[in-house]
C-alpha positions in Angstrom: 25.8 -67.1 179.4 22.5 -65.3 180.6 23.2 -63.6 184.0 19.9 -63.6 185.8 19.5 -60.4 187.8 15.2 -61.4 188.9 13.8 -64.2 191.1 10.7 -65.7 192.3 10.3 -66.8 195.8 7.6 -69.0 196.8 6.1 -68.2 200.5 2.8 -68.4 200.4 2.0 -71.9 202.7 1.2 -72.1 206.3 3.6 -75.4 206.8 1.2 -77.7 208.5 4.0 -79.7 209.7 5.4 -77.0 211.7 1.9 -77.2 213.8 1.8 -74.6 216.3 5.3 -73.0 215.3 2.9 -71.5 212.1 0.2 -70.3 214.2 1.3 -66.4 213.7 3.7 -66.6 210.4 4.3 -68.3 207.3 6.7 -71.5 207.2 9.0 -69.2 205.1 9.1 -66.5 208.5 10.2 -69.6 210.4 13.7 -68.2 212.3 17.0 -70.6 211.5 19.8 -69.8 213.5 18.9 -66.2 214.2 16.3 -64.9 211.2 14.0 -66.5 208.9 14.4 -68.9 206.5 13.1 -66.3 203.7 16.0 -63.9 204.7 19.0 -66.4 204.2 17.4 -67.0 200.6 16.8 -63.6 200.0 20.1 -62.2 201.4 21.4 -65.4 199.4 20.5 -64.4 196.2 20.6 -60.9 196.1 24.4 -61.6 197.0 24.5 -63.2 193.5 23.2 -60.3 191.8 20.0 -60.6 192.0 18.3 -56.9 192.5 14.7 -57.5 191.6 11.7 -59.9 193.6 8.4 -61.1 193.1 7.5 -62.8 196.5 4.4 -65.4 196.4 2.8 -64.8 199.6 -0.8 -65.9 200.7 -0.9 -67.4 204.5 -0.2 -64.9 207.1 1.0 -62.2 203.9 1.6 -59.1 206.3 4.2 -61.2 208.4 6.4 -61.7 205.0 5.4 -57.7 204.2 6.0 -55.9 206.8 9.2 -57.6 207.6 10.4 -57.3 204.1 8.6 -54.1 203.4 10.0 -52.7 199.2 13.3 -54.2 199.7 15.0 -51.3 200.1 16.6 -52.1 203.2 18.1 -55.0 201.5 19.3 -53.3 198.5 16.9 -54.7 196.4 13.4 -54.2 195.2 10.5 -56.5 196.1 7.1 -57.0 194.9 4.3 -59.1 196.0 1.6 -61.7 194.5 -0.8 -63.1 196.3 -1.8 -67.1 195.8 -5.6 -67.1 196.6 -6.1 -70.9 196.1 -3.4 -73.1 197.3 -3.4 -76.2 194.2 0.4 -75.9 193.8 3.2 -75.0 192.4 2.6 -75.1 189.1 0.0 -72.8 189.2 1.9 -69.8 191.3 4.7 -70.0 188.5 1.7 -68.3 186.5 1.6 -65.2 189.1 5.0 -64.5 187.5 4.2 -64.1 184.6 4.3 -60.0 183.9 7.3 -60.1 186.7 9.4 -61.6 184.6 8.5 -60.5 181.1 11.2 -61.5 178.3 13.8 -62.4 180.9 15.4 -65.4 182.4 14.4 -66.3 186.0 15.1 -67.8 189.3 12.9 -69.9 191.5 13.2 -70.7 194.8 10.7 -72.4 197.3 11.3 -70.7 200.4 11.5 -73.1 202.9 14.6 -74.6 200.9 18.6 -73.7 202.7 21.5 -74.0 200.6 25.2 -72.7 201.0 24.9 -69.5 199.2 27.8 -70.1 196.5 25.4 -72.5 195.0 22.8 -69.3 194.0 25.3 -68.0 191.8 26.2 -71.1 190.0 22.1 -71.1 189.0 22.5 -67.6 188.4 24.1 -68.5 184.9 22.3 -69.9 182.4 24.1 -71.2 179.0 22.2 -70.2 176.3 21.3 -73.6 175.2 19.5 -74.6 178.3 15.8 -73.6 178.5 15.4 -74.6 182.5 18.2 -75.6 185.2 16.9 -77.7 188.1 19.2 -78.3 191.2 19.3 -81.8 192.7 21.1 -83.1 195.7 21.5 -87.0 196.8 21.5 -89.0 200.0 17.5 -88.0 199.9 14.5 -89.9 200.2 12.2 -89.3 197.0 9.1 -90.6 198.6 9.0 -87.4 200.3 9.8 -85.3 196.8 10.9 -85.6 193.9 12.9 -88.4 191.8 14.9 -86.6 189.4 16.3 -88.7 186.3 19.0 -87.7 184.3 21.6 -88.5 181.1 25.1 -89.2 181.4 25.4 -85.5 180.9 23.4 -84.2 183.7 20.5 -83.4 181.0 17.0 -84.5 182.5 14.6 -87.2 181.2 12.4 -88.0 183.8 11.3 -85.8 186.9 9.0 -88.0 189.0 7.2 -86.6 192.2 6.7 -88.5 195.4 7.6 -92.1 194.4 5.7 -94.6 195.7 8.0 -97.7 197.0 8.6 -100.6 194.0 8.8 -97.7 191.4 11.9 -97.0 189.4 14.1 -94.3 191.7 17.2 -92.4 191.2 19.9 -91.1 193.5 19.1 -87.3 192.5 16.3 -85.6 194.5 14.7 -82.3 193.4 16.7 -79.7 195.6 14.2 -76.9 194.9 15.4 -74.0 193.1 15.4 -73.4 189.7 16.5 -71.1 186.7 14.0 -70.6 183.9 13.5 -69.3 180.4 10.0 -67.7 180.1 9.2 -70.4 177.7 8.4 -72.4 181.1 5.1 -70.4 180.6 4.2 -72.7 177.9 4.1 -75.8 179.7 2.9 -74.3 182.9 -0.2 -73.3 180.7 -1.0 -76.5 179.9 -1.4 -78.2 183.1 -4.0 -81.1 184.3 -4.5 -82.0 188.1 -1.8 -84.5 189.2 -3.3 -87.2 191.0 -2.5 -85.2 194.2 -5.0 -82.7 192.7 -2.5 -80.2 192.4 -1.2 -78.3 189.5 2.4 -79.6 189.8 5.5 -77.1 188.8 7.2 -80.2 188.5 5.0 -82.3 185.6 5.7 -78.7 183.1 9.4 -79.3 183.5 9.3 -82.8 182.8 6.8 -81.4 179.7 9.2 -78.9 178.5 12.4 -81.5 178.5 10.6 -84.0 176.6 9.7 -81.5 174.0 12.8 -81.7 173.5 14.1 -78.6 175.0 17.4 -78.8 177.6 16.9 -78.9 180.7 20.2 -79.2 183.0 20.7 -80.8 186.4 22.9 -79.3 188.5 24.0 -80.7 192.2 24.3 -77.7 194.6 27.9 -78.5 197.2 27.6 -78.1 200.4 24.5 -78.2 203.3 21.0 -78.5 202.0 17.7 -78.6 204.2 14.5 -78.4 203.9 12.9 -76.9 206.8 9.4 -79.2 206.5 8.9 -80.1 209.5 10.3 -79.4 213.8 12.3 -82.2 213.6 14.7 -80.7 210.9 14.5 -76.9 212.8 15.5 -78.2 215.7 18.7 -80.5 213.7 19.2 -77.0 211.5 19.6 -74.5 214.8 21.8 -76.9 217.3 24.4 -76.8 214.7 24.7 -73.2 215.6 
């Protein structure tokens, strides 16, 4: 078992569906229950033993840097990388190559809220597994990734934003991963998807189909993709 102590958090997006809420701050800095989504994520990872962070910033990067600084206030070390072109999650992961070195790492999208107990589960990477993809049930797979697994919960396929009528799965990509550096071999080979973006999910599927083991892990407790004002309002009502 590899105990992970590095995390990469993607916080570069504006989140246009949030409309005026992201005029001044990037989407991960929107407050849920009294603190930014990104703070929930970073504190949850820290409490699971993660001490070294790379936060990928872009839109309104100063809002993130000014809030978190070097991480010392949170008893962690934070470095920053800047995503200059919004050309997909597959390209962003390459920004972490030097930070990661030869070590496994957790990757979280900066707008995903989970019960913090899950971070500890993701941070324990079995020795025979190259990647962990977290999954949840009951979500609309046309809005994200449909995850196809075998009877041992090993990934066999991953399809982004499935169209009506396409094969579907009860498992939805929950947006938190654990990777070994082998993922970089696959992000390096990515071609643009039909959406014109370099998709991390394509690299994960290629990793699994190359014969490496990608394990799906069902999250427990509450899960939310803070993608629009309606979800935000619902989360803040639950106080």
